[in-house]
C-alpha positions as CSV (number, residue, x, y, z in Angstrom):
1,M,-12.8,9.4,1.9
2,I,-12.9,7.4,4.6
3,L,-10.5,4.3,5.6
4,T,-12.1,1.9,8.5
5,F,-11.4,-1.5,9.3
6,G,-13.2,-4.7,9.8
7,F,-12.5,-8.2,10.7
8,S,-14.2,-11.1,8.6
9,I,-12.8,-15.1,8.7
10,E,-13.5,-14.8,4.7
11,Y,-11.7,-12.2,4.1
12,G,-8.3,-13.7,6.1
13,G,-8.9,-11.5,9.3
14,R,-8.6,-7.6,8.9
15,H,-9.6,-5.6,6.5
16,G,-10.2,-2.0,5.1
17,F,-13.6,-0.5,4.2
18,I,-13.0,2.1,2.1
19,D,-16.3,4.7,2.7
20,E,-17.6,7.7,1.4
21,L,-14.8,8.2,-1.4
22,F,-15.6,11.4,-3.2
23,V,-13.6,13.8,-6.1
24,R,-15.3,16.4,-7.0
25,R,-17.4,17.2,-10.3
26,E,-14.7,19.0,-11.4
27,F,-11.3,17.1,-10.4
28,R,-12.8,13.4,-11.7
29,G,-10.8,12.1,-14.5
30,S,-7.5,13.4,-12.9
31,G,-6.5,10.3,-11.1
32,F,-7.5,12.0,-7.8
33,G,-9.9,8.7,-6.8
34,T,-7.1,6.4,-7.7
35,L,-4.6,8.2,-5.9
36,A,-6.8,7.8,-3.1
37,I,-7.7,4.2,-3.4
38,E,-3.9,3.4,-4.3
39,H,-3.3,5.2,-0.9
40,A,-5.6,3.8,1.2
41,T,-4.5,0.1,-0.1
42,S,-0.7,1.3,1.1
43,V,-2.1,1.3,4.4
44,C,-4.0,-1.8,4.5
45,R,-1.3,-3.9,3.3
46,S,1.1,-1.9,5.6
47,L,-1.0,-3.0,8.6
48,G,-0.8,-7.2,7.3
49,M,-4.1,-6.8,5.3
50,K,-5.0,-8.8,2.6
51,T,-8.3,-7.5,1.4
52,I,-10.2,-4.3,0.8
53,L,-14.0,-3.5,0.6
54,L,-16.2,-0.7,-1.0
55,E,-19.2,-0.2,-1.8
56,V,-20.8,1.6,-4.7
57,A,-24.5,2.4,-5.8
58,F,-25.3,0.9,-9.4
59,E,-26.2,4.0,-10.5
60,E,-22.7,5.3,-10.4
61,C,-21.1,3.8,-13.8
62,A,-18.2,6.3,-13.9
63,A,-17.3,5.1,-9.9
64,H,-17.9,1.4,-11.6
65,E,-15.0,2.3,-14.1
66,L,-12.3,3.7,-12.1
67,Y,-13.4,0.9,-9.0
68,Y,-12.9,-2.1,-12.2
69,R,-10.0,-0.9,-13.8
70,I,-8.1,-0.7,-10.6
71,G,-9.1,-4.0,-9.9
72,F,-12.0,-4.8,-7.6
73,R,-14.6,-7.4,-8.5
74,E,-17.9,-7.5,-6.8
75,H,-18.3,-10.6,-5.4
76,G,-22.5,-12.3,-5.4
77,R,-23.2,-10.9,-2.8
78,R,-25.0,-8.0,-1.8
79,L,-24.4,-5.1,0.9
80,M,-27.1,-5.0,3.2
81,S,-28.1,-2.5,6.7
82,R,-30.2,-2.4,9.1
83,A,-31.2,1.0,11.4
84,I,-31.8,0.1,15.2
């Protein structure tokens, strides 16, 4: 997992962004993803941040289940990118 930081007025200033969370297939379902996200949450909270964002592929059903279970929600927007 990589935890980066951004700034958004909508999210109250600085926020965390979880990028590239990956758990090897043989360890999935063992709680490692939850532990990693809890650690990222703790780091962000200690820095005064109130929001953590992440992106997930539409077809990643198991990842969706994990993220919903620990409190992430869709916010009615799409992350978009442009190569420059």
